[in-house]
Structure formats: structure tokens, C-alpha cells
N, C-alpha and C positions, 0 to 999 in steps of 0.2 A: 602447626599453629603459628600465626604471625607473632613476631616479637613485639615487645612494648613500644619500641621506637617506630615500628611499622604501623601499629595501631594508632599512634599519634598522628601519623601522616594521613591515615584514612579519614580523619576529621577535618582535614584542610580542604576548603572549597577552592577549586582551581578556576581561575579566570581564563576566558578565551585568549588565545595567543594574539589575536588581532581583531579589531572591530571593523565591520563592513556596513555601510549604509544599506538599509533593507532593499532599496530599489536596484542595488547592484547585485543582489543575490539571484542566481539563476536556478531554474527548475532542473532537478537532477534525475536522470533515469533510474539510478540506484534506489533512491527512496520511493519514487513513484511506482517502480516495478514491485518492490517489496510490499508497499501499501495496497496496491491494486490486486496483486496475485494472492496475497495472504487473506484478503478480505473475502474472496469468493468461496474458499473452503469453509470459512466461518459462517458464511451465509447458508451453506448447505447444512451445517450442523444446526443452525438456528431454525431453518425450515423444518427439519426433523422434529425439533423440540415443539414448534408451533403445531405441527400436524399430529404429534404423539405426546410424549412426555419428556421431561429433562433426563430421566434415566435412559430412555431410548436414544436421546441425543448423545449421552456419554458412550453408549455402546457403539453408535455410528462413528463417533470421533475416533475411537480406538481402532475400529475396522478400517477407517479411512487412512489413518497413519500407517497401519500395517500394509495396506495395499500400495500406498505411495512408496513405501520402502521397498517392497518386493518388485514393483514394476518400474519404478523410476529411481531407485537408490537415493531417495530423499530422506535426509536425517537432520533434525535440528542440531545445531552445533553448540557445544558448551561455551566456547569463547564469545559467542554472540547472544548470550543470555538464553540459550535453548531455543532461539528463534531460527528462522531460515535465512541463509545467505542468498545473494542475488542469483547465483547459479541454480540453486534448488528451486527458486521461484520460477525460473524459466522451465525447469523440468516439470513442475506441477502444471504450468500452463499448457505445455506440450502434451501432457498426459491427462488432460482434463476429462477425457472419457472415463477414466477410473472413478472420478467423483460422480459423474452422471450415471454410470452403471450401478453404483451402490445405491443411488437414489431411486432407481426404477421401481423397486418393490415398496418404497416408503412414501412416495408422493404421487398425487394424481397426475395424469398426463400434462395438464396445463402448467402445473408448477414445475414439473420436470423440464418442459420446453423452455420455461423462463430461465432456468439455470443453464441450459444448453446455449440459449441465445446470449446470456451474459458472458459466457466463456468465449463465444464466437466474436462478440464485439470487443472484448478486452484484448484478444489476440491481434485484432486489427490495429488497435492502439499501440500495443506492446511492440509490434514490428517496427513502427516508425520511431517510437520512443528510444529504442535501443540500437539504432543504426548509426554507425560512425561515418556518415556521408552527408553531403548537403542535399536536402530534399528538393524535388522539383515543385513548381507551382501547383501542379495537379495533386501531388502528395500532400502539400501543405493544406490545400482546401479539403481534401478527403480526410485528413487527420482531424481538422476542426469538426467536420460532420460526424466523425466516429466518436469523438469525445462527447459531443452533444447526445449522440445516440446512447452511449454508455450511461451518462447521467440520467437521461430520460427513462431508460429501461430499468435501471436500478431503483429509481424513485417510485415508479409505478408498480413494479413487480415485488419489491421488498420494502414496504412502507415503514418498517421499523429501522431501516438502515441508518446508522450513524455515519455521517460524512466526516472522516478524519481530516486533519490539516493536509496530509499527504494527498488524499483523494481530491480535496478542494483545490490544491495547487495544480494537480494534473488536469482536472476537469474545467477549471476556470482560467488558468494562466498558461498552460503548456502550449496551446495552439498559438497564442499571441507571441510567445517567445520564439516558437519555430518560425513564424512568419517574419519576425524581425531579424533573426540571425541565421535561418536556414537549416539549423540542426540543434538538437538537444543533447545528444550523446557526446558530441565533441567538446562539451564544456564540463569542467570539473565540479566537484562538490565542496571544495574547501570553504567557500563563502557561506554556504548553507550551514555547514558544521559550526563555523564560528558564530553565526547568528543563533544557532540552536543552543550553544553554550551560554550566550548572553541571555536568551529567553529563560533557560533553566534557572539562572540566578535571580531573574527579575519577575518571574511569573506570579509569585505570591503577592506582589504589589498591585496586581490587576485582577481582583476576584471577579469571576463570572461563572454562570452555571455550565457553560460550554467551553471546551478548551480553545476552540477557534476564536471565541470572543475574547479570551485572555490574550491570545496572540495579537488580535486586532488592537486591543487597548494599548499594548506595548508598542506596536508599530506606528501608532498614531502620535506618540509622544515625540 
């Protein structure tokens, strides 16, 4: 159990170490990879719920977690809030056939094909997103087409999809950043983390029904 003095410290709101102007914040492969890869298994669970029942979705989720552990050694980590670290996100993307195999008996062929296509398109994006080299002109152009393809496919195949700020950043800004600077992976994430801290402290002053609108309200000030 924490001691009294430790509990007092838990109530202290920490300010970010430094403030960075929003236009200087770069897109980061860590957050985009986590946001993109984590979303696709959730879409699989949601598809099972839509096709069957929430109870069936719970059963599928448990089976999926077990299969990813057995075939990919993927385990949510306690120090990351029981979420997946970036290494495990890569494992899931590389083992996406595990997800699709489990869906075969639960979804019609057209819906299964939509999930298979989503993984294929995402892996194209992920490959460029996580490369620590300067991309060629052809790779930059192809990356832009791939992000458009991902966004279009997800929007048409999964109409209930909520586009998180991470996915929005990837789909709407990553290609422009790659074109300007030649690489995404070569740039660090400290700026985004600092701005994230600022946003966490200020978000309540910008009420909106959607999280992305809260962030927009703050960035426009």
C-alpha cells in the first residue's frame, strides 16, 4: 500500500516539461502503429457482435487473445496499462492470418474479405511508417495512395468505425510529413508527448461530442 506522503503526490497534476507549438509536432510511428494495429482486432470483435451477439463477441475476443499468445507470443503488458507495446503490434500485424482464420466460421465471405483487405492495406502503410531510412519519391507517392486506400476501405466496409486522433493523424497528415521530410520513423516522439500532456490538462475547457473536436478547439487557440 502507498504511504500517506505518496498518496499526497498522486493528487498533484504534473505539467509538461516543455511546451511545443503544435505545428512543430511530428507524426510518430509508435502512436500510429499502436492506433492502427490495435484497431483492426477490435473491428473483428465488433464485426462478430454485429453479426451475432455481444456474448459471442466476448467469446471471440477471448479466443483471439489466446491464439495471439500461442502463435505470436503477444501479451498486454502491465506497465503499459494492460495495452500492447509497439513490438507486439508488429507481431499482430505479421500474424493477421490468426485473426482472419478465427473469423472464417463467423462471418460471410464478403465480410471476411473486407477484414483480409484491411490487414493487407495496413501492412503496406506500416512498412513505410516504421522504416528508419529516407523514402524514395516513388515510395512517398505510394504511401499517400496507401493511406487513402486504408481510409476509404475502412469507411466503406466498417461504417461504425470511430476514427481516433491517432488514425486521423496517420490518414490525414503522415503522407504530407513524409513528403516534406523524407521519413517518419527517423523523427522522435518527444514533441507529441509534450503536447499530449498539455492537452490532458486543458481538454475540459473545450467540450465537444467527439475527442478530435476537443483537440481541434485547443489547437486553434
